[in-house]
C-alpha positions in Angstrom: -6.1 16.7 -23.3 -7.0 14.0 -20.8 -4.9 12.8 -17.8 -3.8 9.5 -17.3 -5.9 7.1 -15.1 -4.5 6.9 -11.8 -2.6 4.0 -11.2 -3.5 1.5 -9.0 -2.0 0.7 -6.1 -2.7 -1.5 -2.8 -0.5 -1.4 0.4 0.5 -3.3 3.2 0.0 -2.4 6.4 4.0 -2.1 7.1 4.1 0.2 3.8 1.1 1.6 5.5 2.5 2.6 8.9 6.1 3.9 7.2 3.8 6.6 5.1 1.1 7.5 8.0 2.8 6.9 11.0 6.7 6.5 10.7 7.1 8.9 7.9 9.9 7.2 6.4 11.9 8.7 3.5 11.4 6.0 1.2 7.9 6.9 1.2 8.1 10.1 -0.2 7.6 9.4 -4.1 4.5 7.1 -3.0 3.5 9.8 -0.8 3.5 12.4 -3.8 2.0 10.0 -5.9 -1.4 10.0 -3.8 -1.2 13.8 -3.1 -1.0 14.5 -6.8 -3.9 11.6 -7.4 -1.7 10.0 -10.1 -2.0 6.8 -7.9 -4.9 5.1 -6.6 -4.6 3.3 -3.3 -7.3 1.1 -3.2 -8.2 -0.6 0.4 -10.9 -3.0 1.7 -13.0 -2.5 5.2 -10.6 -5.5 6.5 -7.2 -3.5 5.5 -8.7 -0.3 7.6 -9.5 -3.0 10.3 -5.9 -4.4 10.7 -4.9 -1.0 10.2 -6.7 -0.1 13.7 -5.5 -3.0 15.4 -2.2 -2.3 14.8 -1.8 1.3 15.7 -2.7 -0.4 19.3 0.3 -2.4 19.4 3.1 -0.8 21.9 5.8 -0.5 19.3 3.9 1.4 17.1 1.6 3.8 19.5 4.5 4.6 21.6 5.5 6.5 17.9 2.3 8.2 17.7 2.1 11.7 19.2 0.7 11.5 23.0 -2.6 13.1 22.2 -5.8 10.8 22.8 -6.9 11.3 19.2 -3.5 10.3 17.5 -4.6 7.0 15.8 -7.8 8.4 15.1 -6.2 10.9 13.4 -4.1 8.1 11.3 -7.5 6.8 10.4 -8.9 9.9 9.1 -5.8 9.8 7.0 -6.0 6.5 5.6 -9.7 7.1 4.9 -8.7 10.7 3.0 -5.8 9.0 0.9 -7.5 6.0 0.0 -10.3 4.7 -1.8 -12.4 1.7 -0.5 -13.7 -1.1 -2.7 -15.5 -4.4 -2.1 -13.2 -7.5 -1.1 -11.8 -9.2 -4.1 -12.3 -12.9 -4.8 -9.4 -15.3 -4.3 -6.6 -14.9 -6.5 -5.3 -18.1 -8.2 -1.9 -17.3 -6.8 -1.7 -18.0 -2.8 0.6 -16.4 -0.5 2.0 -18.6 2.3 1.1 -15.9 4.8 -2.6 -15.7 4.9 -2.7 -12.5 6.4 -1.3 -11.4 3.2 -3.8 -13.1 1.0 -6.1 -9.8 0.9 -3.4 -7.7 -0.4 -2.8 -10.5 -3.0 -6.2 -10.8 -4.0 -7.0 -7.3 -4.4 -4.1 -6.4 -6.5 -5.0 -9.4 -8.7 -8.7 -8.3 -8.8 -7.5 -4.6 -9.9 -4.6 -5.5 -11.8 -2.6 -3.0 -9.3 1.1 -2.7 -8.0 1.3 -4.0 -4.7 3.8 -2.6 -2.5 5.1 -5.0 0.6 7.8 -5.4 3.0 6.5 -8.9 3.3 9.2 -11.3 2.0 6.4 -14.1 1.7 4.2 -11.4 -0.5 7.8 -10.3 -2.1 8.5 -14.0 -3.3 5.1 -14.2 -5.4 6.4 -11.4 -7.9 7.2 -13.6 -10.6 4.1 -15.5 -10.6 1.9 -11.9 -10.0 3.8 -10.4 -12.8 2.0 -13.3 -15.4 -1.1 -11.8 -13.8 -0.3 -8.0 -14.4 0.8 -7.0 -11.3 3.9 -5.5 -10.7 5.2 -6.4 -6.8 7.9 -4.1 -5.0 9.2 -3.0 -2.0 10.0 0.7 -1.5 13.5 -0.7 -0.2 14.6 -2.0 -3.6 17.0 -0.3 -5.9 14.5 -1.5 -9.0 11.3 -0.7 -7.6 11.2 3.1 -8.2 10.7 2.5 -11.6 7.4 1.0 -10.9 6.5 3.7 -8.9 7.6 6.0 -11.4 5.0 4.6 -13.9 2.5 5.1 -11.7 3.7 8.8 -10.4 5.0 10.2 -13.5 7.8 11.1 -12.2 11.1 9.9 -9.5 9.9 7.7 -7.0 12.1 9.9 -4.6 10.6 13.5 -5.6 
């Protein structure tokens, strides 16, 4: 019997920080899905560059271990868990926050689940659903069902 194909995911930078820096309990299901390879986290080089920049922000850097290579270790984990793909073409749905458009574009191009904490992205939920993109936030009670579809089990696992 063949395994089901991995569910494509696009994660905004705040979700990535919860996953790789803050160890937020809300990302346990996501982490499990990535570890089992039942979810496929899609990224572009620009998304990695943004994370590298954000890791130097004082409010983020203060949460990293006090070792010189802490940010480097986060980026190595990013590289290990994610799958780099080409930059997606501009999607027909536009986000009012230009910095978040790259996440929308990639999710539309791959018909991926898009996880975000950004209100501007979450407001696009209905419009993106029409393009085959599920948009959710890990803090929403209804989202774990969407992650369960990717992970084959409960999101809080």
